[in-house]
N, C-alpha and C positions, 0 to 999 in steps of 0.2 A: 543170494537167491532168497525166495520168500516162501513161507509156509503155504501149502495147498489149501489148508482149511481157514486159518485165521488171518493170513496175509501179512504177518509180521516178518521182518527181515531176519534171516538166520544164516550162519556160516555155510558155505557151499558144500562142505563135507558132512553136514548133519544128516543123521538117519532119522531123528525125531525132532519135532519142534520144541524148543526149550520154553515156549510160552504156553502152548496148549497140549503138548504131549503127543500130537498126531504123528504117525509114521509118515515120512516124506515119500511121495511117489516119484522116484527117480526117473521113470519113463516119461512122466508128464513134464518134469523139469527139462529133460533132454529134448523133448518135442518142442518146447517153447524157445530153445536156443537155436533151432534149425532155421535155415533161410525161410523167409516168409513166402506164403503162397502168392501166385500172380494176382489174384483178385483181392482187392482191399476195399475197405469202406471207411469213410470219415465219420467219426463218432464225437459228438459234442456232449460233454458232461457239464451240467449246469446245476448250481446250488441256489435254491430260492432264498432271497433275502428275508430274514426274520430277526426280530429283536431277541427272542429266546435262543440261547445257544450260539450267539453270534461270534463269540471268541474262540470257539472250538473248530479247528480245521477238519475237513473230511478228506482222508487219504483214500484214493481209489486205486485198487489193484485189479488187473486183468490177467487171468491165468498165473497169478502169483507175482506179477511184475508191477511195481508201483508206476502208474502212468500219470497221476495228477494228485495235487493237493489243493482243495478248494476252500477259500475263505468265504465268508458270508457274501452272497450275491455274485460270486465269481463263476467263470466257466473256463473250460479247457477243451481244445479240439485235438484228437489223436487219430492216427490212421492205423487200423487193425486189419489183420487178415480176415476175410469173410468166413463166417462159420459161427458155431456156438462157443461161447467163452464163459468162464466162471468170473463174475465180477463181484468184488468185495468192497464195501464202503466201511472204512475203519475210522473210529473216533477215539483212538487211544484207550482201548479197553472194551469197547462195545463194537461188534462187527455185524454187518448185515450182508448176506451173500445171496446171489441169484445167478442162475444160468440164463444167459441172454443170447438169442440168435441174431447175429449181425449179418443180415443177408446182403449179398452183393447186388441185388436188384434195386437197392435204394442208393441214391447218391450221397445222402447224409442221414444219420440217425441221431436224434436228440434224446439223451437220458437225463431227465430232470429229477433232482433229489431235494430232500428237505430234512432238517433236523427235527426229530420228535423228542421233546424234553419231558423227563419225568421229574420227580421231586429231587433226586440227587444226581442223576446222570442223563445222558441223551443218547440217541441212536439215529444214525442216518438211514433213511429209507428212500426207495425209488418212488417218486410221485407219479411219473408218467414216462412213457417211451413213445416218441413221435418219429415216424419214418417219412422221409422226403424223397420223392421220385426224381 
């Protein structure tokens, strides 16, 4: 299972995340392993190609589940239950998180990300969200 806050993988029996110390929400974990809802939406996660930070992969977690790992210029398509989900972009130490509503009224949703580099480290951020009818 994965931490509800930082998205890092932790043992299933954990009460607290060994990385960030957050108490694990067992109800959220159990909700995520239930059968998916009938309505789903296709979500395409894309990472814009850039020279800075190109060697650092971006790991993407949705509701604590690792759904993709994007290299520079890559994309991945996943099918998710319609509704609001917690999305975490992790770059091995720095995490960016956002609640995103993936509405079933759209046939496909594109989540475009980019690496923002500092002097020593970088963080992945959402650049845009585009809905396709």
